[in-house]
Backbone and ligand atoms as CSV (ligand in chain L), in Angstrom:
chain,resi,resn,atom,element,x,y,z
A,1,UNK,N,N,96.527,96.249,97.709
A,1,UNK,CA,C,95.821,96.244,96.435
A,1,UNK,C,C,96.654,95.483,95.377
A,2,UNK,N,N,95.987,95.141,94.309
A,2,UNK,CA,C,96.700,94.464,93.176
A,2,UNK,C,C,97.783,95.406,92.645
A,3,UNK,N,N,97.510,96.695,92.639
A,3,UNK,CA,C,98.526,97.654,92.140
A,3,UNK,C,C,99.735,97.564,93.062
A,4,UNK,N,N,99.591,97.557,94.383
A,4,UNK,CA,C,100.724,97.497,95.352
A,4,UNK,C,C,101.503,96.254,95.142
A,5,UNK,N,N,100.824,95.105,94.960
A,5,UNK,CA,C,101.500,93.880,94.739
A,5,UNK,C,C,102.291,93.870,93.518
A,6,UNK,N,N,101.704,94.476,92.417
A,6,UNK,CA,C,102.422,94.584,91.141
A,6,UNK,C,C,103.642,95.464,91.268
A,7,UNK,N,N,103.539,96.537,91.920
A,7,UNK,CA,C,104.664,97.448,92.097
A,7,UNK,C,C,105.762,96.789,92.969
A,8,UNK,N,N,105.323,96.141,93.991
A,8,UNK,CA,C,106.293,95.515,94.874
A,8,UNK,C,C,107.097,94.368,94.219
A,9,UNK,N,N,106.466,93.783,93.160
A,9,UNK,CA,C,107.060,92.662,92.508
A,9,UNK,C,C,107.562,92.981,91.056
A,10,UNK,N,N,107.639,94.252,90.724
A,10,UNK,CA,C,108.206,94.613,89.481
A,10,UNK,C,C,107.423,94.210,88.262
A,11,UNK,N,N,106.107,94.082,88.402
A,11,UNK,CA,C,105.303,93.738,87.213
A,11,UNK,C,C,105.293,94.982,86.227
A,12,UNK,N,N,105.675,94.711,85.002
A,12,UNK,CA,C,105.737,95.858,84.079
A,12,UNK,C,C,104.344,96.320,83.588
A,13,UNK,N,N,104.224,97.601,83.330
A,13,UNK,CA,C,102.952,98.071,82.745
A,13,UNK,C,C,102.012,98.742,83.720
A,14,UNK,N,N,102.177,98.580,84.970
A,14,UNK,CA,C,101.357,99.204,85.982
A,14,UNK,C,C,102.207,100.197,86.735
A,15,UNK,N,N,101.914,101.486,86.564
A,15,UNK,CA,C,102.758,102.465,87.226
A,15,UNK,C,C,102.024,103.164,88.398
A,16,UNK,N,N,100.722,103.268,88.348
A,16,UNK,CA,C,100.007,103.881,89.403
A,16,UNK,C,C,100.399,105.283,89.739
A,17,UNK,N,N,100.431,106.117,88.715
A,17,UNK,CA,C,100.970,107.460,88.859
A,17,UNK,C,C,100.250,108.329,89.886
A,18,UNK,N,N,98.951,108.087,90.160
A,18,UNK,CA,C,98.247,108.912,91.075
A,18,UNK,C,C,98.281,108.354,92.458
A,19,UNK,N,N,98.974,107.256,92.677
A,19,UNK,CA,C,99.060,106.658,94.016
A,19,UNK,C,C,97.782,105.988,94.503
A,20,UNK,N,N,96.959,105.565,93.561
A,20,UNK,CA,C,95.766,104.848,93.932
A,20,UNK,C,C,94.596,105.729,94.237
A,21,UNK,N,N,94.611,106.972,93.744
A,21,UNK,CA,C,93.574,107.943,94.110
A,21,UNK,C,C,92.471,108.032,92.949
A,22,UNK,N,N,92.445,107.080,92.093
A,22,UNK,CA,C,91.458,107.012,91.033
A,22,UNK,C,C,91.534,108.296,90.185
A,23,UNK,N,N,92.721,108.676,89.763
A,23,UNK,CA,C,92.891,109.878,88.988
A,23,UNK,C,C,93.772,109.706,87.738
A,24,UNK,N,N,94.146,108.463,87.399
A,24,UNK,CA,C,95.134,108.350,86.263
A,24,UNK,C,C,94.866,107.167,85.362
A,25,UNK,N,N,94.368,106.040,85.833
A,25,UNK,CA,C,94.144,104.842,85.062
A,25,UNK,C,C,95.494,104.158,84.602
A,26,UNK,N,N,96.610,104.526,85.167
A,26,UNK,CA,C,97.866,103.917,84.792
A,26,UNK,C,C,98.019,102.538,85.544
A,27,UNK,N,N,97.015,102.137,86.266
A,27,UNK,CA,C,96.947,100.858,86.931
A,27,UNK,C,C,96.015,99.885,86.163
A,28,UNK,N,N,95.669,100.331,84.965
A,28,UNK,CA,C,94.740,99.507,84.167
A,28,UNK,C,C,95.332,98.128,83.954
A,29,UNK,N,N,94.505,97.113,84.155
A,29,UNK,CA,C,94.974,95.760,83.922
A,29,UNK,C,C,93.773,94.899,83.467
A,30,UNK,N,N,94.053,93.702,83.078
A,30,UNK,CA,C,93.095,92.763,82.584
A,30,UNK,C,C,92.981,91.548,83.500
A,31,UNK,N,N,91.753,91.171,83.881
A,31,UNK,CA,C,91.580,89.999,84.748
A,31,UNK,C,C,90.946,88.891,83.883
A,32,UNK,N,N,91.373,87.680,84.110
A,32,UNK,CA,C,90.642,86.645,83.396
A,32,UNK,C,C,89.312,86.394,83.991
A,33,UNK,N,N,88.444,85.721,83.226
A,33,UNK,CA,C,87.069,85.546,83.587
A,33,UNK,C,C,86.914,84.838,84.917
A,34,UNK,N,N,87.769,83.840,85.232
A,34,UNK,CA,C,87.705,83.147,86.495
A,34,UNK,C,C,87.860,84.056,87.710
A,35,UNK,N,N,88.752,85.015,87.591
A,35,UNK,CA,C,88.993,85.953,88.673
A,35,UNK,C,C,87.837,86.932,88.740
A,36,UNK,N,N,87.425,87.459,87.592
A,36,UNK,CA,C,86.310,88.423,87.577
A,36,UNK,C,C,85.073,87.879,88.198
A,37,UNK,N,N,84.779,86.548,88.066
A,37,UNK,CA,C,83.602,85.938,88.595
A,37,UNK,C,C,83.651,85.903,90.123
A,38,UNK,N,N,84.805,86.094,90.722
A,38,UNK,CA,C,84.942,86.014,92.161
A,38,UNK,C,C,84.942,87.320,92.910
A,39,UNK,N,N,84.961,88.444,92.108
A,39,UNK,CA,C,85.067,89.762,92.734
A,39,UNK,C,C,83.879,90.624,92.328
A,40,UNK,N,N,83.693,91.662,93.060
A,40,UNK,CA,C,82.601,92.638,92.756
A,40,UNK,C,C,82.860,93.347,91.444
A,41,UNK,N,N,81.839,93.777,90.823
A,41,UNK,CA,C,81.932,94.557,89.602
A,41,UNK,C,C,82.569,95.981,90.014
A,42,UNK,N,N,83.107,96.653,89.038
A,42,UNK,CA,C,83.688,98.015,89.371
A,42,UNK,C,C,82.610,98.923,89.892
A,43,UNK,N,N,83.012,99.763,90.884
A,43,UNK,CA,C,82.099,100.741,91.343
A,43,UNK,C,C,81.981,101.904,90.337
A,44,UNK,N,N,81.083,102.795,90.565
A,44,UNK,CA,C,80.832,103.916,89.621
A,44,UNK,C,C,82.070,104.735,89.376
A,45,UNK,N,N,82.841,105.050,90.411
A,45,UNK,CA,C,84.069,105.852,90.218
A,45,UNK,C,C,85.124,105.106,89.388
A,46,UNK,N,N,85.272,103.790,89.646
A,46,UNK,CA,C,86.247,103.045,88.866
A,46,UNK,C,C,85.818,102.964,87.400
A,47,UNK,N,N,84.481,102.667,87.207
A,47,UNK,CA,C,83.954,102.554,85.827
A,47,UNK,C,C,84.172,103.898,85.061
A,48,UNK,N,N,83.968,104.978,85.762
A,48,UNK,CA,C,84.087,106.288,85.083
A,48,UNK,C,C,85.569,106.479,84.692
A,49,UNK,N,N,86.507,106.175,85.560
A,49,UNK,CA,C,87.902,106.357,85.277
A,49,UNK,C,C,88.338,105.392,84.149
A,50,UNK,N,N,87.782,104.203,84.137
A,50,UNK,CA,C,88.131,103.247,83.048
A,50,UNK,C,C,87.691,103.749,81.696
A,51,UNK,N,N,86.629,104.575,81.635
A,51,UNK,CA,C,86.203,105.113,80.330
A,51,UNK,C,C,87.298,105.919,79.638
A,52,UNK,N,N,88.270,106.421,80.408
A,52,UNK,CA,C,89.288,107.164,79.805
A,52,UNK,C,C,90.577,106.381,79.581
A,53,UNK,N,N,90.576,105.109,79.878
A,53,UNK,CA,C,91.709,104.296,79.720
A,53,UNK,C,C,91.827,103.821,78.198
A,54,UNK,N,N,92.984,103.326,77.846
A,54,UNK,CA,C,93.217,102.849,76.472
A,54,UNK,C,C,92.961,101.364,76.417
A,55,UNK,N,N,92.379,100.905,75.308
A,55,UNK,CA,C,92.160,99.470,75.053
A,55,UNK,C,C,91.336,98.862,76.146
A,56,UNK,N,N,90.281,99.453,76.585
A,56,UNK,CA,C,89.479,98.856,77.581
A,56,UNK,C,C,88.620,97.720,77.011
A,57,UNK,N,N,88.535,96.674,77.764
A,57,UNK,CA,C,87.670,95.532,77.425
A,57,UNK,C,C,86.781,95.151,78.569
A,58,UNK,N,N,85.972,94.124,78.449
A,58,UNK,CA,C,85.162,93.644,79.573
A,58,UNK,C,C,86.062,93.105,80.719
A,59,UNK,N,N,87.300,92.817,80.394
A,59,UNK,CA,C,88.208,92.269,81.407
A,59,UNK,C,C,89.008,93.354,82.173
A,60,UNK,N,N,88.793,94.623,81.753
A,60,UNK,CA,C,89.555,95.689,82.328
A,60,UNK,C,C,89.132,96.067,83.732
A,61,UNK,N,N,90.149,96.303,84.527
A,61,UNK,CA,C,89.950,96.840,85.906
A,61,UNK,C,C,91.110,97.769,86.267
A,62,UNK,N,N,90.892,98.476,87.340
A,62,UNK,CA,C,91.989,99.331,87.845
A,62,UNK,C,C,92.636,98.638,89.037
A,63,UNK,N,N,93.855,98.373,88.901
A,63,UNK,CA,C,94.574,97.574,89.964
A,63,UNK,C,C,94.544,98.231,91.342
A,64,UNK,N,N,94.469,99.565,91.405
A,64,UNK,CA,C,94.391,100.246,92.679
A,64,UNK,C,C,93.113,100.044,93.402
A,65,UNK,N,N,92.101,99.522,92.711
A,65,UNK,CA,C,90.810,99.345,93.339
A,65,UNK,C,C,90.528,97.854,93.757
A,66,UNK,N,N,91.524,97.012,93.471
A,66,UNK,CA,C,91.353,95.569,93.686
A,66,UNK,C,C,92.074,95.214,94.970
A,67,UNK,N,N,91.351,94.747,96.000
A,67,UNK,CA,C,91.923,94.331,97.251
A,67,UNK,C,C,91.830,92.837,97.418
L,1,LIG,FE1,FE,95.675,106.003,89.451
L,1,LIG,FE2,FE,94.730,103.576,89.869
L,1,LIG,S1,S,96.738,104.340,90.366
L,1,LIG,S2,S,93.732,105.257,89.028
C-alpha cells in the first residue's frame, strides 16, 4: 500500500496507527489530480473514515487503502 511505502521510506506525516484497518485516518494523504484520475474512487468505508479526518479536500485519500 501507499502507507507501507511511506513508512518504509520515512515519509513524515503518515503514521498508520491502526495498521491499515480503516480505524484511525492517520494515513490521510493528498493525491494530485493526475494520480487520482488513474485510480478508483474511495470505497464507502474509506469515504466514511475520511469524514473524520482533519483538513479533508477532494484530493484526500487514506494511504492504507491505496495499492
Ligand atoms: Fe488507519 Fe489507514 S492506517 S485508517
